[in-house]
C-alpha positions in Angstrom: -0.2 0.1 -0.1 1.6 3.3 -0.9 2.8 5.5 1.9 -0.2 7.9 3.3 0.9 11.2 3.7 -0.9 11.5 7.0 2.1 10.3 8.8 5.7 11.3 8.8 8.6 9.3 7.8 8.9 6.3 10.1 11.5 6.2 12.6 13.8 2.9 12.9 11.3 0.2 14.1 12.0 -2.5 16.6 12.1 -6.0 14.9 8.4 -7.5 14.4 8.9 -10.5 16.5 5.4 -11.4 17.4 3.8 -11.0 14.1 4.7 -12.3 10.6 3.5 -10.7 7.4 1.1 -13.7 6.9 -0.7 -12.8 10.2 -1.5 -9.1 9.3 -5.2 -10.0 9.7 -4.3 -10.0 13.5 -3.9 -6.2 13.2 -7.4 -5.5 12.1 -10.4 -5.3 14.7 -10.4 -2.0 16.7 -12.1 0.1 14.2 -14.6 -2.6 13.4 -15.6 -2.5 17.0 -15.7 1.4 17.0 -17.5 0.9 13.9 -20.4 -0.6 15.5 -21.1 2.7 17.1 -22.1 4.0 13.4 -24.7 1.4 13.2 -26.3 2.0 16.5 -30.4 2.5 16.8 -29.8 6.1 16.6 -28.7 5.7 13.1 -31.4 3.5 12.2 -33.9 6.1 13.4 -32.4 9.0 11.9 -31.7 7.6 8.4 -35.3 5.9 8.3 -36.7 9.1 9.3 -34.9 10.8 6.8 -35.7 8.5 3.9 -39.3 8.2 4.9 -40.0 12.1 5.3 -37.4 13.4 2.7 -36.9 10.9 0.3 -33.5 10.9 -1.1 -32.9 14.6 -0.1 -30.1 13.9 2.8 -28.3 11.0 0.8 -25.4 13.6 0.7 -25.3 14.0 4.5 -24.7 10.2 4.9 -22.0 10.3 2.5 -20.2 13.5 3.9 -20.6 12.0 7.4 -18.8 9.0 6.3 -15.9 10.7 4.6 -15.3 12.9 7.8 -15.7 9.8 10.2 -12.8 8.2 8.3 -10.4 10.7 9.1 -11.4 11.2 12.5 -11.4 7.5 13.5 -7.8 7.3 11.8 -6.8 10.3 14.1 -8.2 8.8 17.1 -6.5 5.3 16.4 -3.2 6.7 15.6 -3.4 8.8 19.0 -4.0 5.4 21.0 -1.3 3.7 19.0 1.5 6.3 19.1 1.0 7.5 22.6 -0.4 4.2 24.3 -2.9 6.4 25.9 -6.7 7.0 25.1 -7.9 10.4 24.3 -9.5 10.9 27.8 -6.3 10.2 29.4 -4.5 12.6 27.5 -6.8 15.3 28.1 -7.0 14.2 31.6 -3.2 14.8 32.2 -3.3 18.2 30.1 -6.3 19.6 31.5 -4.6 21.0 34.9 -7.5 22.9 36.5 -9.7 20.4 38.3 -12.9 22.4 37.6 -12.1 22.5 33.9 -11.5 18.7 34.0 -14.9 18.2 35.9 -16.8 20.4 33.3 -15.3 18.7 30.3 -16.0 15.3 32.1 -19.8 16.3 32.5 -20.4 17.2 29.0 -18.8 13.9 27.7 -20.7 11.9 30.4 -23.9 13.6 29.0 -23.2 12.5 25.5 -22.4 9.0 26.7 -25.6 8.9 28.4 -27.4 9.9 25.2 -25.8 7.4 23.7 -27.1 4.6 25.9 -30.6 6.0 25.5 -30.4 5.5 21.6 -29.0 2.3 22.0 -31.2 0.8 25.1 -34.4 2.0 23.3 -33.4 0.5 20.2 -32.8 -2.9 21.5 -36.2 -2.5 23.5 -38.0 -1.7 20.4 -36.7 -4.6 18.6 -37.5 -7.1 21.2 -41.1 -5.7 21.5 -41.3 -5.9 17.6 -40.0 -9.6 17.5 -41.2 -11.1 20.6 -43.7 -8.6 22.2 -41.8 -7.9 25.1 -43.0 -4.6 27.0 -40.5 -1.8 26.3 -39.4 -1.2 29.8 -38.5 -5.0 30.1 -36.9 -4.9 26.7 -34.6 -1.9 27.7 -33.5 -3.8 31.0 -32.7 -7.0 29.0 -30.5 -5.0 26.5 -28.7 -3.7 29.5 -28.1 -6.8 31.1 -26.8 -8.4 27.7 -24.6 -5.6 27.4 -22.9 -6.1 30.6 -22.5 -9.9 29.7 -20.5 -8.7 26.5 -18.4 -6.6 28.6 -17.5 -9.5 30.8 -16.5 -11.3 27.9 -14.0 -8.4 27.3 -12.8 -8.6 30.8 -12.3 -12.3 31.1 -11.4 -13.2 27.4 -9.9 -10.1 26.4 -10.0 -7.5 23.5 -9.7 -10.2 20.7 -12.6 -12.1 22.0 -14.7 -9.0 22.6 -13.8 -7.9 18.8 -14.9 -11.4 17.6 -18.2 -11.2 19.3 -19.2 -7.6 18.1 -17.8 -8.3 14.5 -20.2 -11.3 14.6 -23.0 -8.8 15.5 -21.9 -6.6 12.8 -22.3 -9.0 10.3 -26.0 -9.6 11.6 -26.8 -5.7 11.4 -25.4 -5.6 7.9 -27.5 -8.5 6.7 -30.6 -7.4 8.4 -30.6 -3.7 7.0 -29.5 -4.2 3.6 -31.7 -7.4 2.9 -34.8 -5.4 1.8 -32.9 -3.4 -0.5 -32.1 -6.3 -2.7 -35.7 -7.0 -3.2 -36.8 -3.3 -3.8 -33.7 -1.5 -5.0 -33.9 2.5 -5.0 -34.1 4.4 -8.1 -30.4 5.4 -9.3 -31.1 8.6 -10.8 -32.8 9.9 -7.6 -29.8 8.5 -5.5 -27.4 10.6 -7.7 -29.6 13.5 -7.3 -29.5 13.2 -3.4 -25.9 13.6 -3.7 -26.4 17.6 -4.3 -26.1 19.2 -0.9 -29.3 20.9 0.1 -32.0 21.2 2.7 -35.8 21.6 2.8 -36.6 23.6 5.8 -36.0 23.2 9.7 -37.0 19.8 10.0 -34.4 18.7 7.3 -31.7 20.5 9.1 -32.5 18.8 12.2 -32.5 15.5 10.8 -29.1 16.4 8.9 -27.7 17.2 12.5 -29.2 13.9 13.9 -27.5 11.9 11.0 -24.1 13.6 11.8 -24.5 13.1 15.2 -25.1 9.4 14.7 -22.4 9.2 12.3 -19.7 11.1 13.9 -20.4 9.8 17.4 -18.2 11.5 20.2 -17.8 8.3 22.2 -16.6 6.7 19.3 -13.9 9.0 19.1 -13.1 8.4 22.7 -13.6 4.8 22.4 -11.3 4.0 19.4 -8.1 5.4 21.1 -8.9 3.3 24.2 -9.6 0.1 21.9 -6.3 0.6 20.1 -4.4 1.3 23.3 -5.8 -2.0 24.9 -5.6 -4.3 21.8 -1.8 -3.4 21.3 -0.7 -2.9 24.7 2.8 -4.1 25.4 3.0 -7.7 26.0 6.5 -7.5 27.6 7.7 -5.1 30.3 8.5 -1.7 29.2 10.9 1.1 30.4 9.6 4.5 31.4 11.4 7.4 30.1 10.9 9.4 33.4 12.1 7.1 35.9 13.5 4.0 34.2 11.2 2.0 36.2 9.6 -1.1 34.7 5.9 -1.0 33.8 4.5 -4.5 33.3 1.9 -4.5 30.6 -1.4 -6.0 32.0 -4.4 -7.4 30.1 -7.1 -5.0 28.8 -10.1 -4.7 31.5 -13.6 -4.1 30.4 -14.7 -1.3 32.8 -13.1 0.8 33.5 -10.2 -0.3 31.0 -6.9 -0.5 32.4 -4.3 2.1 31.7 -1.5 1.0 29.3 2.1 1.0 30.3 3.4 4.7 30.4 5.9 4.9 27.9 7.0 7.6 25.3 5.9 7.5 21.8 8.5 5.9 19.6 11.3 3.2 20.0 10.3 2.3 23.6 6.6 1.6 22.8 7.6 -0.2 19.7 10.2 -2.4 21.5 7.7 -3.3 24.1 5.1 -4.3 21.5 7.5 -6.0 19.5 5.7 -4.7 16.5 6.6 -1.5 14.3 4.6 1.5 14.7 4.6 2.1 11.0 3.1 -1.2 10.3 0.3 -0.7 12.9 -0.8 2.6 11.3 -0.7 0.8 8.0 -3.0 -1.7 9.2 -5.2 0.9 11.1 -5.8 2.6 7.7 -7.1 -0.6 6.1 -9.0 -1.2 9.4 -10.7 1.9 9.4 -11.5 1.8 5.7 -13.2 -1.5 6.0 -14.9 -0.5 9.2 -16.5 2.7 7.5 -17.0 1.2 4.4 -19.5 -1.3 6.1 -20.9 1.2 8.4 -21.3 3.6 5.6 -22.9 1.2 3.1 -25.3 0.0 5.9 -26.5 3.5 6.6 -26.8 4.6 3.3 -28.8 1.4 2.7 -31.2 2.4 5.5 -32.1 5.6 4.0 -32.5 4.2 0.7 -34.7 1.5 1.7 -37.0 4.1 3.3 -36.7 6.6 0.5 -37.8 3.8 -2.0 -40.5 2.0 0.0 -41.7 4.2 2.8 -41.8 7.7 1.6 -45.4 9.2 1.7 -46.5 6.2 3.7 -48.5 7.2 7.0 -46.7 6.3 10.3 -43.4 5.5 8.6 -41.5 8.0 10.6 -41.3 5.6 13.5 -39.5 2.4 13.8 -42.7 0.5 14.7 -44.2 2.1 11.6 -41.6 1.4 9.5 -41.5 -2.3 10.4 -45.1 -2.6 9.8 -44.9 -0.7 6.3 -42.0 -3.1 5.4 -44.2 -6.1 6.5 -47.1 -5.0 4.6 -45.2 -3.9 1.4 -42.1 -6.3 1.2 -43.3 -9.2 3.3 -42.7 -10.6 6.8 -39.2 -11.7 6.0 -37.9 -8.2 5.2 -39.7 -7.0 8.4 -38.1 -9.7 10.6 -34.6 -9.2 9.2 -35.1 -5.5 9.9 -35.9 -6.2 13.6 -33.3 -8.6 14.0 -30.6 -5.9 12.4 -32.1 -3.5 15.0 -31.8 -5.8 18.0 -28.2 -6.7 17.0 -27.5 -2.9 16.6 -28.9 -2.1 20.2 -27.0 -5.0 22.1 -23.8 -4.5 20.3 -23.6 -0.6 20.5 -24.7 -0.5 24.0 -21.7 -2.6 25.1 -19.3 0.0 23.2 -21.0 2.7 24.5 -20.5 1.4 28.0 -16.8 0.8 27.4 -16.5 4.5 26.1 -18.3 5.8 29.2 -16.1 3.9 31.7 -13.1 5.1 29.8 -14.1 8.9 29.8 -14.9 8.6 33.6 -11.3 6.8 34.2 -9.2 9.0 32.1 -10.6 12.3 32.9 -11.6 12.1 36.8 -9.3 9.0 37.4 -12.0 7.3 39.0 -13.0 3.5 38.7 -16.8 2.9 39.3 -18.0 -0.9 39.6 -19.5 -2.0 36.4 -23.0 -2.8 37.8 -23.2 0.6 39.5 -22.3 2.3 36.5 -24.4 0.2 33.9 -27.6 0.7 36.5 -26.9 4.4 36.3 -26.5 5.0 32.5 -29.6 2.8 32.2 -31.9 4.9 34.1 -32.5 7.5 31.9 -33.6 5.2 29.1 -35.8 3.1 31.0 -37.5 6.3 32.6 -38.2 7.6 29.0 -39.6 4.1 28.1 -41.7 4.1 31.3 -43.1 7.5 30.5 -44.4 6.5 27.1 -42.1 8.7 25.4 -42.2 8.0 21.5 -39.2 5.8 21.3 -38.1 7.3 17.6 -38.5 10.7 18.7 -36.1 10.1 21.7 -33.7 8.2 19.4 -33.7 11.1 17.0 -33.3 13.8 19.6 -30.4 11.9 21.3 -28.5 12.1 18.3 -28.8 15.8 18.1 -27.4 15.7 21.7 -24.5 13.8 20.2 -24.2 16.2 17.5 -23.4 19.2 19.9 -20.8 16.9 21.9 -18.5 16.2 18.6 -16.7 19.5 18.8 -15.5 18.8 22.4 -14.1 15.5 21.2 -13.0 16.5 17.7 -11.2 20.0 18.3 -9.0 18.3 21.0 -8.4 15.3 19.0 -7.3 17.4 16.0 -5.1 19.6 18.0 -3.6 16.8 20.0 -2.5 14.6 16.8 -0.8 17.9 15.3 1.5 17.9 18.2 5.1 17.2 17.7 5.8 16.7 21.6 3.0 14.1 21.7 3.1 12.2 18.7 6.6 13.2 17.5 7.3 12.1 13.9 3.8 10.6 13.3 2.2 14.0 14.0 -0.5 15.2 11.4 0.8 16.7 8.4 -0.5 20.3 7.5 -3.2 19.0 5.0 -4.7 16.5 7.4 -4.8 19.2 10.4 -6.5 21.5 7.7 -9.0 18.6 6.9 -9.8 18.2 10.5 -10.1 22.0 11.1 -12.6 22.0 8.3 -14.6 19.3 9.5 -14.9 20.8 12.8 -15.8 24.0 11.6 -18.6 22.6 9.2 -20.1 20.6 12.2 -20.0 23.4 14.8 -21.7 25.7 11.9 -24.5 23.1 11.2 -25.2 22.9 15.0 -25.3 26.8 15.2 -27.8 26.9 12.4 -29.7 24.3 13.9 -30.0 26.2 17.2 -30.9 29.5 15.1 -33.9 27.8 13.4 -35.2 26.0 16.3 -35.4 28.9 18.6 -36.5 31.6 16.1 -39.0 29.2 14.4 -37.5 29.8 11.1 
């Protein structure tokens, strides 16, 4: 693969002792797990609603969001690989004032809770559609299953966790794309949808919701932690500050264990037994595969709704979309859609819990027991379900909350990965930083327009 201009010339790397070229596939996985966050029930609700209400109008938003997500997820993964720390850990060290660190944690925690709302509600709706389980009980079941998935990560390690979630990712992809083969969209309308435009306040709201669901703040935090845990040194490493030996420990589920404290460069490479340039090359492939899958599925959801649900009453909700798919395309398509939604809720809520634990541990340096944290983050979603709030509306609005959290994760990520003192020779090139800044400005501007439209009634 040609050298990517995002990374500077590699330094002299340690011999690759543990991984032969034939085992390059071993290096893939973290981005696929982070990519699950791009296929959560919030994405489903936003894309289904956009297609059902506006047809092909917002196709361009899904495509643009996926392109920006590639750059953002690569930068997050690169930070974890080069520094051996997650983004919350780096920020926790650099934000010196306790009140500022707590304020930053609070907004990140609210974003993580909004993520939980979307994922738990989505799982509850899917269980209700498939088995008639009451929504509140479905939400509780979704939370319990996510806890069990995190136990897999704790007991069996990062690789086993990845394997389970990648299996769920396959189910998600199959469930949401199946109907498109039976009822394909109009190609000309798809091409027309690539032209950027809006149609009133509601379309801007949905665009912000789609971007919030596509470029999810907790996925930015999580990806750096996933690469840190996955490629944690298997041998003791010498810390530059004290010369002491830091033994590498297996990754923990909640909260994740910090990686050995080593400087970016040769020390970390020697401890891993694998060259950093090789990891970065593999990561580019990993992110490309993950975002290709996520982008294709998200686009398929919108196109399925645009081709088959546009103008049909009640299809702006998940339950209505399920009914319309069943009546229009048959029970098999509707069942596959519900199965995909269930897999989406179960997989994404475990990634969200992982991210939330990392945010708390990295910024506050506090470890909270898994059960206690899971119960606390479940309460808002279960409360919404118990109050009878429309689940689809709650899902879409939760994605808008995520959209407002994006700048707080993205701006520090772009700034940190451009720093020579942090990433050394692997810092961003100027073009990469400019692309990150432009993405940040676009997202911040969209959110500002959304606020203006909502509060002025325009």
